C-alpha positions in Angstrom: -0.5 0.3 0.3 0.9 3.6 -0.8 2.2 5.6 2.8 2.1 9.2 1.1 1.7 11.2 3.0 -0.1 9.3 6.3 -2.2 10.7 8.9 -1.4 9.0 11.8 -3.6 9.4 14.9 -1.3 8.4 18.5 -3.2 7.5 21.2 -1.6 6.7 24.8 -1.5 8.9 28.5 0.0 12.3 27.2 3.1 12.3 28.4 6.3 12.7 27.1 6.2 8.9 25.3 3.7 10.1 22.7 5.3 13.5 22.4 8.6 11.9 21.6 7.2 9.4 19.4 5.5 12.4 17.9 8.4 14.4 17.7 10.1 11.8 15.9 7.1 10.6 13.1 6.8 14.4 12.1 10.5 14.0 10.5 9.2 11.6 8.2 8.8 12.5 4.6 4.9 10.8 4.2 3.7 11.9 7.3 0.8 14.4 7.1 -1.7 15.4 9.8 -0.4 14.4 13.3 -3.5 13.7 15.9 -3.3 13.2 19.6 -5.2 11.7 22.1 -4.5 13.0 25.6 -2.8 16.3 24.6 0.6 18.2 26.4 1.7 21.6 25.5 4.3 19.3 23.3 2.4 18.2 21.6 0.5 20.6 19.6 3.4 21.8 18.7 3.6 19.0 16.0 0.3 18.1 15.8 -3.9 18.2 16.6 -5.0 17.8 20.3 -7.9 15.8 20.1 -10.9 15.8 22.9 -11.3 12.1 23.0 -10.4 10.4 26.8 -8.1 7.2 25.3 -10.6 4.3 27.2 -13.3 6.5 24.5 -12.7 3.7 21.9 -15.7 3.8 20.4 -15.7 7.7 20.1 -12.3 7.3 18.8 -13.1 4.6 16.1 -15.2 6.5 15.0 -13.0 9.7 14.9 -10.8 7.6 12.8 -12.7 6.4 10.6 -14.4 10.1 9.7 -10.4 11.9 9.4 -9.6 8.9 7.2 -6.4 8.2 10.0 -4.3 5.9 8.3 -2.3 4.2 10.9 -3.7 4.1 15.2 -0.6 4.0 17.4 -1.5 2.7 20.8 0.8 3.6 23.2 0.4 3.2 26.6 -0.4 0.0 28.7 -4.1 1.5 30.1 -4.9 1.1 26.8 -3.7 -1.8 25.5 -4.6 -3.5 28.4 -8.6 -2.0 27.5 -8.9 -3.7 24.1 -8.3 -1.4 21.4 -5.8 -3.1 18.9 -8.4 -5.9 19.1 -11.8 -3.0 18.7 -9.9 -1.0 15.7 -9.2 -4.5 14.1 -12.6 -5.6 14.2 -13.2 -2.5 12.7 -10.9 -2.9 10.1 -8.8 0.0 11.0 -4.8 -0.4 10.7 -3.6 0.2 14.5 0.2 -0.6 15.9 0.0 -2.5 19.1 -0.1 -5.9 20.8 -3.8 -7.2 21.3 -5.2 -7.6 24.7 -3.9 -10.9 24.8 -0.9 -10.6 23.9 -0.6 -7.3 26.4 -1.5 -9.7 29.1 2.0 -9.8 29.3 2.0 -6.1 31.3 -1.4 -6.4 32.4 -1.5 -9.4 34.8 1.6 -9.6 36.5 0.6 -13.2 38.4 -0.1 -14.0 34.7 3.5 -12.9 33.0 5.0 -15.0 36.6 4.0 -18.2 35.0 3.9 -17.1 31.0 8.0 -17.0 32.7 7.7 -20.1 34.5 6.2 -22.6 31.1 8.6 -21.2 28.9 11.8 -21.3 30.9 12.4 -17.9 31.1 15.1 -17.3 33.7 13.2 -14.4 36.7 13.3 -14.6 40.1 11.8 -17.6 42.0 8.1 -16.3 43.2 4.4 -17.1 44.5 0.8 -15.5 43.8 -1.6 -14.7 46.5 -4.9 -13.6 46.2 -5.4 -14.5 50.3 -3.6 -11.8 52.7 -3.8 -14.5 54.8 -1.4 -16.5 53.1 0.4 -14.1 51.4 1.8 -12.9 55.5 1.8 -16.3 56.1 4.8 -16.9 53.1 6.3 -13.6 53.7 7.3 -14.5 57.5 8.9 -17.5 56.2 11.0 -15.6 52.9 14.5 -13.7 53.3 14.9 -10.2 53.5 15.1 -7.6 51.0 12.0 -8.8 49.5 10.0 -7.7 46.5 6.2 -7.0 46.5 3.9 -6.6 43.4 0.1 -5.7 43.4 -0.6 -8.0 39.4 -2.4 -5.1 37.8 -1.0 -1.8 36.5 -0.2 0.4 38.7 1.7 3.7 36.5 4.5 2.1 37.5 4.4 2.4 40.8 2.7 -0.9 41.9 6.1 -3.1 42.7 7.6 -2.9 46.9 10.8 -3.7 48.4 10.1 -4.3 51.6 13.0 -4.6 54.0 11.5 -5.5 57.0 9.0 -7.7 58.5 7.1 -5.1 59.6 7.6 -2.8 56.0 6.5 -6.4 54.2 3.0 -6.4 56.2 1.7 -2.9 55.5 2.8 -3.1 52.2 0.6 -6.2 51.3 -2.2 -4.5 53.9 -1.7 -1.6 51.7 -2.3 -3.9 48.4 -4.7 -5.5 49.0 -7.0 -5.0 52.1 -6.5 -0.9 51.8 -6.5 -1.2 47.5 -4.7 2.1 47.0 -3.9 0.7 44.2 -7.4 -0.8 43.5 -8.3 -3.5 41.7 -4.9 -4.2 41.1 -4.1 -5.4 44.2 -6.4 -8.6 44.6 -4.0 -10.4 43.1 -0.3 -10.2 44.9 3.0 -11.5 43.7 6.2 -12.1 46.0 9.6 -12.5 44.7 12.9 -12.9 45.5 14.8 -9.6 45.4 17.6 -9.7 42.6 20.8 -7.9 42.8 23.0 -6.8 39.6 22.2 -3.4 37.0 18.7 -2.8 36.4 18.4 -2.3 32.6 16.2 -1.7 29.8 15.3 -4.1 26.8 13.1 -3.2 24.1 12.1 -5.3 20.4 9.9 -4.8 17.6 8.5 -7.5 16.4 5.3 -8.2 14.0 4.8 -11.1 15.0 7.1 -13.5 12.8 10.0 -11.1 12.9 11.8 -9.4 14.7 14.2 -6.6 15.8 16.3 -5.6 18.4 17.1 -1.7 19.9 19.9 -1.1 22.3 20.2 -1.6 25.9 19.3 1.6 28.0 18.4 2.5 32.0 15.9 4.2 33.2 16.4 5.2 37.1 12.7 4.7 39.0 13.1 5.9 42.7 12.9 9.4 43.3 15.2 10.3 45.0 19.4 10.4 44.5 21.2 7.1 45.2 18.4 5.2 44.1 16.8 6.2 47.1 12.9 6.8 47.7 9.7 5.5 46.2 9.0 4.2 43.2 8.1 6.8 39.9 7.8 6.5 36.4 11.2 7.0 35.7 13.9 9.7 36.8 15.8 9.5 33.5 16.6 7.3 31.5 20.3 7.2 28.8 21.3 5.0 26.3 23.2 2.4 25.5 24.7 2.0 28.3 28.4 1.4 28.0 28.8 -1.4 30.3 26.9 -3.5 28.3 28.5 -5.7 25.6 27.5 -7.0 22.4 27.7 -10.7 23.8 25.5 -9.7 26.2 22.9 -8.4 23.9 23.9 -11.3 22.2 23.0 -13.6 25.1 19.5 -11.2 25.9 18.3 -12.0 22.8 18.6 -15.8 22.7 17.3 -16.4 26.5 14.8 -14.3 26.5 13.8 -12.4 23.4 13.6 -14.9 20.9 12.0 -17.4 23.2 8.9 -14.8 25.1 8.2 -14.8 21.7 8.8 -17.9 20.6 5.8 -19.0 23.3 4.1 -16.5 22.9 3.5 -17.6 19.3 2.7 -21.2 20.4 0.2 -19.7 23.0 -2.0 -18.5 20.7 -1.3 -15.1 21.2 1.7 -13.4 18.6 3.2 -10.6 19.6 3.1 -7.7 17.4 4.9 -4.2 18.2 7.3 -3.1 21.0 8.6 -5.8 23.8 10.1 -4.3 27.2 11.7 -5.8 29.6 13.3 -4.8 32.4 16.1 -7.1 32.8 18.4 -7.1 35.7 22.8 -8.6 35.4 22.8 -10.9 38.4 25.9 -13.1 38.7 24.0 -16.4 37.0 23.4 -14.2 34.1 20.4 -11.7 32.8 16.8 -12.3 34.5 13.7 -10.8 33.6 12.2 -8.8 36.5 8.7 -7.4 34.6 7.7 -7.5 30.6 6.2 -4.0 29.5 4.1 -4.6 25.9 4.6 -1.2 24.7 8.0 1.7 24.8 9.1 2.9 28.4 8.4 6.2 29.2 11.6 8.1 29.6 13.0 5.1 27.2 11.6 6.7 24.1 12.5 9.4 24.3 16.1 8.0 24.4 15.2 5.8 21.6 13.6 8.5 19.5 16.9 10.7 20.3 19.3 7.6 19.3 17.2 6.4 16.0 18.5 7.2 12.5 15.9 6.0 10.4 12.0 6.4 9.9 10.0 5.7 12.3 7.0 6.2 10.3 8.1 3.4 7.8 9.3 1.2 10.7 6.1 0.6 11.8 4.4 0.9 8.8 6.4 -2.1 8.5 5.8 -4.2 11.2 1.9 -3.8 10.7 2.5 -5.1 7.3 4.3 -7.8 8.7 7.1 -7.0 6.4 9.8 -5.9 9.5 12.2 -8.2 7.7 12.3 -6.0 5.2 13.4 -2.3 6.9 17.1 -1.9 8.2 16.9 0.6 11.6 20.1 1.8 12.2 21.4 4.0 14.5 23.5 7.6 15.8 26.7 6.6 16.8 25.6 8.5 19.9 25.1 8.8 23.2 22.0 9.9 24.6 20.2 10.9 27.8 16.6 12.3 29.2 16.3 13.7 32.4 12.5 14.1 33.9 11.8 17.2 36.1 9.1 16.6 38.4 6.1 18.2 40.7 7.5 19.0 44.1 5.7 15.9 45.8 5.9 13.8 42.7 5.6 10.4 43.8 2.9 10.9 46.2 0.5 14.6 46.3 1.4 17.5 44.1 0.2 20.9 43.0 -1.4 21.6 39.4 -0.6 25.0 37.1 2.5 26.3 37.9 4.6 29.1 35.3 7.1 27.5 33.2 10.0 30.2 32.6 13.2 29.4 30.9 12.0 27.7 27.5 10.4 29.1 24.3 6.7 28.9 24.9 5.9 25.6 22.9 5.9 26.9 18.5 5.8 25.1 15.8 9.4 25.0 16.0 11.7 23.7 18.2 11.1 21.8 21.4 14.8 23.9 22.4 15.8 25.6 24.7 17.3 28.9 23.8 20.8 29.6 23.7 21.6 25.3 22.7 23.4 24.1 19.7 20.7 23.4 17.5 19.6 19.4 17.6 21.9 18.8 20.9 19.2 19.3 23.8 15.2 19.0 23.2 12.9 18.9 25.7 10.2 17.0 25.8 6.4 17.9 27.4 4.7 15.7 29.5 2.8 16.8 32.4 2.1 20.6 30.3 -0.2 22.6 29.8 -1.8 26.9 28.6 -2.9 28.4 30.1 -4.2 31.9 29.3 -1.3 32.7 27.0 1.3 30.3 29.6 2.7 27.9 30.0 2.2 25.5 32.7 3.0 22.2 34.7 -0.1 19.8 34.8 1.1 17.0 36.1 3.6 14.7 38.1 6.5 14.4 35.5 6.4 18.3 33.8 9.2 18.1 31.1 12.1 15.6 30.1 15.1 17.7 29.4 17.3 15.3 26.1 20.4 15.6 24.9 22.9 14.1 22.3 26.6 13.3 23.0 30.0 11.4 21.3 29.8 10.1 25.0 27.1 9.6 27.4 29.5 12.2 29.5 29.0 14.5 27.5 24.9 14.4 26.3 24.7 14.3 30.5 26.7 17.5 30.9 24.5 18.9 27.5 21.4 18.1 29.2 22.2 19.3 33.2 23.0 22.6 31.3 20.0 23.0 30.3 17.6 22.2 33.2 19.4 25.3 34.9 17.5 27.7 32.2 14.3 25.7 33.0 12.6 27.4 37.2 9.2 26.7 38.6 7.7 26.3 41.9 9.0 23.1 43.6 10.3 21.1 41.0 12.1 18.8 41.8 15.0 16.7 39.4 17.7 13.3 40.6 20.9 15.2 39.5 23.0 11.5 40.4 21.4 10.5 35.9 24.0 8.2 34.9 25.9 8.3 37.5 26.0 4.4 38.4 26.2 3.2 34.6 29.4 6.0 34.1 31.0 4.1 37.7 30.6 0.2 35.9 32.3 1.1 32.1 35.4 2.2 33.5 
């Protein structure tokens, strides 16, 4: 089919990932219009924000038909769990992303761990529980620290590492009894604590063929030195200087290839981007968890490093011709550092004016005075009000930079952060520090 001047709809969470994907797609000579549901102030600079909630699949289908959208991207965990891909396909509409059954590998941790066990994939020892008392009894006979996970989606905050029995019992009570994550806490996974560097791996699949992405590393904790509560991600670096090509080949052979093969064997071929979080233990790479979509903020780093036409790649993926395209990567390093609201990942205030970067416009999303192309600021929790750029979420902006070395990229990003300000702004000043130490 012809892909000339396509109309694209991006359905996600209205964050930095969506802005970054749209930013990269906008560079394709084959793109016409880009629509976003939901939106932020950054997505408005490269496309049209539409007032349809991402969980309103019926209205999204009607919009897609009315506007003759050529390709829809389903890029957030919540819309995939609702089965948006299945519904679009039933309506004979082209959509990129895994089906509800395939994306269960993310939205049910119990299903995911059972899948790993059945297909002999390397992961932590675990047990699942729906009974609070039995879960409590299990942790009293388990070595500490211990990892407790809400079964369902919890916005990246449903994983707690308990250092004491008291902390573990309190966590179980909050998840299973108080339901701080709602129905996601009806079942919990309790597993052994793995030791080693945690890395993010992404692999693109069309259901038959797959291609590996470079390695990356998220920094999930809110505090420096990896302390405090889990967040959606406070910063990412990639590729990782301490992850060798031999390790990437091992990950592909022992984890990625058998995962795709296992999903196909189970009758749920995976079409989209698979993102396992891995721990590099002394016994080799082990799976912490699977995600069925681009990471956020991993996507921002990958879009800065990608040297190919993203729209061409996604079209090939949907048409099951991924083996016919070459994915090229820049010979550079990239980082993306999150600027978050005060109080995040707990309660935080919105509506704080953001200063120090130009108001969003169709032109660059770069800070003034920066070398063009090296620093790009992706919007996440932002909106425009009375002509001013204001905060509208927990993670507000992602300051990304590229460089010939990781140190170079980080230096540029932190220098750019010095120009940005809003009340309560917080960010980690140690992004990439451990990776640099490991690579020496």
